[in-house]
VOBA-1610 file (N, C-alpha, C; in pm, whole numbers, padded with zeros to 5 digits, always signed):
BEGIN
Met+12635+11287-14339Met+12669+11145-14341Met+12721+11089-14209Lys+12812+11163-14159Lys+12874+11123-14033Lys+12767+11127-13918Arg+12681+11231-13925Arg+12577+11242-13832Arg+12476+11135-13835Asn+12433+11088-13952Asn+12346+10968-13978Asn+12401+10841-13929Phe+12533+10826-13941Phe+12613+10712-13900Phe+12608+10713-13748Leu+12628+10821-13681Leu+12632+10823-13534Leu+12479+10814-13485Ile+12379+10848-13545Ile+12250+10822-13505Ile+12212+10673-13526Ala+12252+10623-13633Ala+12223+10472-13652Ala+12306+10399-13553Val+12433+10424-13513Val+12498+10356-13418Val+12424+10375-13275Ala+12382+10483-13241Ala+12314+10508-13117Ala+12188+10428-13114Ile+12105+10423-13220Ile+11992+10348-13229Ile+12022+10189-13202Leu+12121+10145-13281Leu+12159+10008-13280Leu+12207+09973-13131Gly+12281+10069-13062Gly+12327+10041-12925Gly+12204+10032-12837Leu+12105+10124-12861Leu+11986+10125-12778Leu+11915+09994-12794Cys+11896+09956-12918Cys+11826+09822-12942Cys+11895+09710-12883Ser+12024+09703-12905Ser+12092+09590-12840Ser+12084+09579-12690Ser+12081+09714-12619Ser+12075+09704-12483Ser+11948+09672-12438Cys+11835+09696-12522Cys+11710+09650-12486Cys+11694+09496-12484Asp+11758+09439-12595Asp+11766+09303-12600Asp+11839+09237-12481Thr+11941+09307-12444Thr+12015+09245-12324Thr+11934+09252-12201Asp+11869+09368-12179Asp+11785+09376-12065Asp+11669+09292-12077Asn+11618+09262-12194Asn+11501+09161-12204Asn+11557+09026-12179Glu+11686+08988-12228Glu+11733+08858-12204Glu+11758+08838-12054Phe+11818+08956-11991Phe+11836+08942-11844Phe+11709+08918-11777Phe+11607+08990-11806Phe+11478+08963-11741Phe+11426+08824-11773Thr+11434+08773-11890Thr+11392+08650-11939Thr+11473+08536-11845Asp+11612+08557-11839Asp+11690+08465-11769Asp+11649+08462-11617Ala+11633+08584-11564Ala+11596+08593-11417Ala+11458+08535-11399Gln+11361+08559-11492Gln+11231+08498-11479Gln+11234+08355-11489Gln+11320+08304-11578Gln+11329+08161-11601Gln+11389+08092-11473Lys+11487+08148-11421Lys+11549+08098-11296Lys+11440+08101-11179Thr+11368+08198-11173Thr+11257+08204-11071Thr+11162+08095-11098Asn+11120+08079-11213Asn+11022+07980-11252Asn+11074+07844-11222Asn+11207+07824-11251Asn+11262+07689-11220Asn+11280+07664-11076Ala+11303+07771-10997Ala+11305+07752-10849Ala+11172+07710-10794Leu+11065+07784-10837Leu+10943+07754-10801Leu+10897+07617-10839Gln+10930+07576-10962Gln+10891+07442-11010Gln+10957+07331-10911Arg+11088+07359-10882Arg+11162+07263-10797Arg+11094+07259-10668Ser+11056+07366-10608Ser+10994+07369-10481Ser+10869+07299-10483Tyr+10779+07326-10597Tyr+10654+07257-10602Tyr+10669+07107-10622Ile+10770+07060-10702Ile+10790+06916-10721Ile+10840+06859-10586Thr+10921+06917-10506Thr+10972+06869-10390Thr+10855+06850-10280Thr+10773+06963-10277Thr+10669+06963-10186Thr+10556+06859-10220Asn+10532+06842-10349Asn+10409+06770-10393Asn+10448+06638-10446Tyr+10569+06595-10456Tyr+10620+06472-10517Tyr+10545+06355-10455Asn+10537+06347-10331Asn+10473+06228-10268Asn+10326+06215-10300Tyr+10268+06336-10291Tyr+10121+06344-10321Tyr+10094+06306-10459Glu+10170+06370-10557Glu+10145+06338-10694Glu+10174+06202-10737Thr+10287+06139-10674Thr+10310+06001-10705Thr+10197+05916-10654Tyr+10155+05935-10534Tyr+10036+05856-10476Tyr+09919+05865-10573Gln+09894+05991-10612Gln+09767+06003-10700Gln+09785+05932-10831Trp+09908+05935-10893Trp+09937+05877-11012Trp+09920+05726-11001Ile+09962+05667-10888Ile+09956+05514-10863Ile+09810+05485-10839Ile+09741+05549-10753Ile+09603+05514-10722Ile+09504+05523-10847Glu+09543+05627-10928Glu+09451+05644-11050Glu+09494+05540-11151Gly+09617+05487-11152Gly+09651+05393-11254Gly+09612+05249-11221Phe+09569+05228-11094Phe+09529+05089-11046Phe+09395+05055-11093Glu+09369+04942-11155Glu+09239+04904-11198Glu+09173+04814-11091Tyr+09065+04868-11025Tyr+08998+04787-10926Tyr+08897+04696-11001His+08905+04568-10960His+08820+04468-11018His+08695+04452-10941Lys+08581+04502-10985Lys+08465+04495-10908Lys+08405+04361-10883Ser+08449+04252-10968Ser+08409+04119-10961Ser+08486+04043-10846Leu+08590+04109-10804Leu+08667+04043-10698Leu+08637+04099-10564Pro+08660+04021-10458Pro+08647+04081-10318Pro+08756+04181-10296Tyr+08719+04271-10188Tyr+08810+04373-10152Tyr+08960+04313-10116His+08962+04211-10044His+09093+04151-10010His+09174+04114-10128Asp+09111+04053-10242Asp+09187+04023-10351Asp+09238+04144-10429Asn+09148+04253-10426Asn+09198+04373-10497Asn+09317+04436-10414Val+09320+04422-10278Val+09420+04485-10210Val+09550+04406-10238Met+09540+04267-10259Met+09663+04187-10293Met+09715+04238-10430Leu+09626+04259-10535Leu+09661+04304-10662Leu+09721+04448-10650Tyr+09663+04527-10562Tyr+09719+04666-10544Tyr+09851+04664-10485Glu+09880+04579-10385Glu+10013+04562-10326Glu+10116+04529-10435Lys+10094+04430-10518Lys+10180+04398-10627Lys+10198+04515-10720Tyr+10088+04581-10754Tyr+10098+04688-10849Tyr+10188+04809-10797Val+10170+04837-10662Val+10243+04951-10603Val+10393+04921-10605Asn+10426+04794-10557Asn+10565+04751-10543Asn+10633+04746-10677Thr+10559+04692-10774Thr+10614+04703-10920Thr+10635+04828-10976Thr+10529+04920-10959Thr+10538+05045-11019Thr+10644+05139-10947Leu+10667+05132-10808Leu+10759+05214-10756Leu+10900+05151-10784His+10918+05019-10796His+11047+04968-10841His+11076+05012-10983Glu+10982+05020-11064Glu+11010+05069-11204Glu+11044+05220-11204Met+10987+05278-11105Met+11022+05440-11104Met+11153+05458-11038Gly+11232+05351-10994Gly+11359+05372-10942Gly+11364+05379-10785Leu+11255+05350-10721Leu+11261+05338-10577Leu+11299+05194-10543Asn+11422+05187-10499Asn+11489+05053-10478Asn+11468+05008-10332Glu+11341+04986-10304Glu+11306+04924-10165Glu+11276+04784-10191Ser+11285+04710-10086Ser+11247+04569-10093Ser+11096+04563-10100Tyr+11044+04449-10150Tyr+10898+04432-10154Tyr+10826+04452-10019Lys+10731+04542-10022Lys+10660+04567-09893Lys+10526+04504-09896Met+10481+04447-09792Met+10356+04365-09786Met+10267+04438-09691Ile+10139+04439-09710Ile+10037+04510-09629Ile+10011+04407-09518Asp+10008+04464-09388Asp+09973+04380-09271Asp+09822+04401-09262Tyr+09745+04287-09278Tyr+09607+04300-09275Tyr+09541+04333-09142Glu+09612+04310-09043Glu+09569+04350-08904Glu+09573+04497-08885Val+09688+04546-08931Val+09710+04693-08934Val+09607+04759-09018Leu+09580+04709-09133Leu+09486+04767-09222Leu+09355+04768-09168Gln+09310+04666-09098Gln+09172+04664-09031Gln+09173+04774-08923Lys+09278+04792-08852Lys+09281+04901-08750Lys+09268+05034-08814Leu+09345+05053-08942Leu+09331+05186-09001Leu+09207+05218-09051Leu+09127+05107-09089Leu+08992+05123-09151Leu+08896+05175-09039Gln+08921+05151-08922Gln+08829+05186-08809Gln+08894+05279-08718Thr+08973+05380-08753Thr+09047+05453-08650Thr+09005+05600-08661Asp+09062+05687-08570Asp+09053+05835-08574Asp+09191+05891-08558Glu+09200+06025-08540Glu+09321+06093-08535Glu+09389+06054-08402Met+09333+05995-08304Met+09392+05970-08175Met+09506+05862-08193Ile+09497+05779-08303Ile+09607+05677-08317Ile+09736+05743-08361Ile+09742+05876-08395Ile+09859+05942-08428Ile+09960+05952-08312Ser+09898+05949-08188Ser+09973+05954-08071Ser+10075+05833-08063Glu+10031+05727-08117Glu+10114+05606-08125Glu+10219+05606-08229Phe+10220+05693-08328Phe+10317+05696-08430Phe+10453+05739-08387Asp+10550+05718-08468Asp+10696+05739-08444Asp+10746+05868-08503Tyr+10676+05980-08462Tyr+10712+06106-08503Tyr+10746+06196-08387Ser+10807+06324-08410Ser+10820+06406-08297Ser+10695+06451-08246Ser+10693+06495-08116Ser+10567+06545-08053Ser+10509+06664-08128Asp+10600+06756-08187Asp+10544+06864-08265Asp+10475+06813-08388Ala+10539+06721-08458Ala+10476+06659-08585Ala+10345+06597-08553Lys+10335+06525-08443Lys+10214+06460-08408Lys+10100+06548-08372Met+10142+06660-08306Met+10043+06769-08272Met+09993+06835-08397Leu+10078+06858-08490Leu+10042+06934-08622Leu+09951+06834-08697Met+09977+06701-08708Met+09899+06607-08777Met+09760+06611-08713Lys+09746+06608-08584Lys+09614+06607-08525Lys+09541+06736-08552Gln+09611+06854-08545Gln+09560+06980-08573Gln+09509+06988-08714Leu+09590+06932-08808Leu+09539+06924-08948Leu+09411+06859-08967Leu+09406+06744-08900Leu+09290+06661-08925Leu+09164+06724-08852Lys+09183+06792-08740Lys+09062+06854-08671Lys+09030+06984-08728Glu+09133+07064-08770Glu+09102+07210-08812Glu+09124+07230-08960Gly+09185+07144-09033Gly+09209+07160-09174Gly+09328+07251-09203Ser+09409+07292-09098Ser+09522+07363-09114Ser+09619+07335-08996Tyr+09740+07392-08992Tyr+09828+07370-08896Tyr+09913+07501-08870Asp+09976+07496-08753Asp+10057+07618-08707Asp+10187+07628-08792Ala+10205+07722-08877Ala+10323+07731-08958Ala+10450+07750-08884Ser+10443+07818-08777Ser+10566+07844-08694Ser+10617+07717-08637Val+10533+07627-08605Val+10575+07502-08554Val+10618+07406-08664Phe+10556+07421-08775Phe+10589+07342-08889Phe+10733+07365-08936Gln+10780+07490-08926Gln+10920+07518-08957Gln+11023+07458-08881Lys+10987+07408-08758Lys+11072+07346-08654Lys+11093+07197-08696Leu+11005+07148-08771Leu+11016+07006-08801Leu+11125+06966-08895Asn+11169+06852-08899Asn+11286+06802-08987Asn+11219+06797-09128Pro+11289+06794-09237Pro+11246+06792-09365Pro+11160+06681-09404Thr+11178+06555-09347Thr+11098+06436-09358Thr+10951+06465-09315Glu+10947+06511-09188Glu+10827+06532-09129Glu+10749+06642-09199Gln+10817+06747-09244Gln+10750+06848-09326Gln+10692+06793-09461Ser+10761+06701-09514Ser+10716+06644-09643Ser+10598+06562-09616Ile+10604+06483-09505Ile+10483+06400-09472Ile+10358+06483-09439Leu+10375+06592-09361Leu+10268+06673-09328Leu+10215+06742-09461Asn+10306+06792-09544Asn+10248+06848-09669Asn+10168+06756-09748Thr+10208+06621-09752Thr+10139+06522-09829Thr+10009+06499-09753Met+10005+06489-09617Met+09880+06477-09550Met+09782+06596-09582Phe+09837+06715-09586Phe+09755+06828-09608Phe+09700+06815-09747Ala+09775+06771-09844Ala+09722+06756-09984Ala+09611+06650-09980Leu+09639+06530-09925Leu+09537+06424-09917Leu+09403+06471-09854Ser+09417+06547-09744Ser+09303+06581-09670Ser+09218+06689-09732Thr+09272+06755-09831Thr+09199+06873-09902Thr+09174+06856-10042Asp+09210+06740-10090Asp+09196+06712-10242Asp+09062+06675-10291Asn+08964+06652-10197Asn+08824+06613-10236Asn+08821+06488-10315Lys+08916+06402-10280Lys+08925+06271-10360Lys+08906+06153-10265Gly+08819+06174-10158Gly+08792+06058-10080Gly+08793+06081-09929Asp+08875+06166-09876Asp+08878+06172-09723Asp+08755+06221-09665Asp+08671+06295-09739Asp+08540+06339-09681Asp+08451+06210-09653Lys+08463+06110-09739Lys+08383+05986-09701Lys+08456+05905-09605Leu+08584+05912-09605Leu+08662+05815-09521Leu+08696+05863-09380Gly+08663+06001-09353Gly+08680+06048-09221Gly+08830+06065-09188His+08906+06093-09283His+09060+06108-09274His+09133+05986-09263Asp+09069+05874-09279Asp+09131+05748-09271Asp+09251+05726-09368Arg+09227+05778-09487Arg+09336+05755-09593Arg+09455+05846-09554Thr+09437+05972-09505Thr+09543+06053-09462Thr+09611+05992-09335Ile+09544+05942-09255Ile+09607+05869-09124Ile+09679+05754-09171Ala+09623+05669-09270Ala+09696+05555-09325Ala+09829+05600-09388Phe+09827+05706-09469Phe+09953+05759-09521Phe+10059+05788-09422Ala+10023+05857-09315Ala+10115+05890-09210Ala+10163+05765-09141Tyr+10078+05666-09115Tyr+10114+05543-09053Tyr+10223+05483-09150Gly+10203+05460-09265Gly+10291+05397-09366Gly+10419+05462-09375Ala+10418+05606-09374Ala+10533+05694-09398Ala+10637+05676-09287Gln+10602+05625-09171Gln+10700+05607-09070Gln+10797+05504-09104Phe+10761+05414-09201Phe+10852+05306-09241Phe+10912+05328-09376Ser+10826+05366-09476Ser+10885+05388-09615Ser+10772+05462-09696Phe+10812+05519-09808Phe+10711+05586-09885Phe+10619+05463-09955Thr+10685+05351-09989Thr+10610+05256-10040Thr+10496+05208-09937Glu+10518+05197-09814Glu+10425+05158-09717Glu+10309+05268-09710Ala+10355+05387-09715Ala+10261+05500-09706Ala+10156+05489-09820Val+10211+05459-09941Val+10122+05451-10060Val+10031+05326-10049Leu+10090+05208-10004Leu+10011+05088-09981Leu+09898+05107-09892Tyr+09920+05162-09772Tyr+09817+05176-09675Tyr+09713+05282-09713Ala+09755+05399-09763Ala+09664+05496-09797Ala+09574+05442-09915Gly+09630+05380-10009Gly+09555+05327-10121Gly+09471+05214-10086Ala+09507+05135-09999Ala+09427+05027-09956Ala+09304+05070-09875Val+09317+05171-09797Val+09207+05241-09731Val+09114+05305-09829Ala+09178+05379-09921Ala+09084+05443-10022Ala+09012+05342-10112Leu+09067+05228-10140Leu+08998+05126-10213Leu+08877+05054-10141His+08880+05069-10015His+08783+05010-09929His+08641+05077-09940Phe+08648+05211-09979Phe+08526+05290-09986Phe+08484+05317-10129
//
């Protein structure tokens, strides 16, 4: 009887240690998954938000492009305000928009970013990738903008027709605010 009791205790101890190891693995795996998810969200937040906004906007084919852009401007400002982005109302400058509709990557030289960031932006648009070692030297804001530009230029949702105009427009607007980045990139995308 004593021997059976000891065997039962040993088996019970073995089973409980398996549960503990399994719980440890599950907790460690959960922490890893949470870290990866946070990293993904941080890296892709701007792109995902832009996509969500542009896909939620209803383009009225019966209205001229300019009227749709005015509706889009109001939609973006309202939506981002409701999401908790407490920026003042941003307006699209139509002279800037016309320039962005007819530009190429050389305009990036005029943007207010570090020389490394501008070099990587041009490299991304020309080659479809950028130098990761230089990317690591950028500040977090420039890294985020470059990540969003990469996502925009590779998502097959318009830049192939636009000649990277949407991606350039996002970079232009991002110099000033996220709202302006979404406004200009979306207004360019709506044009085509």
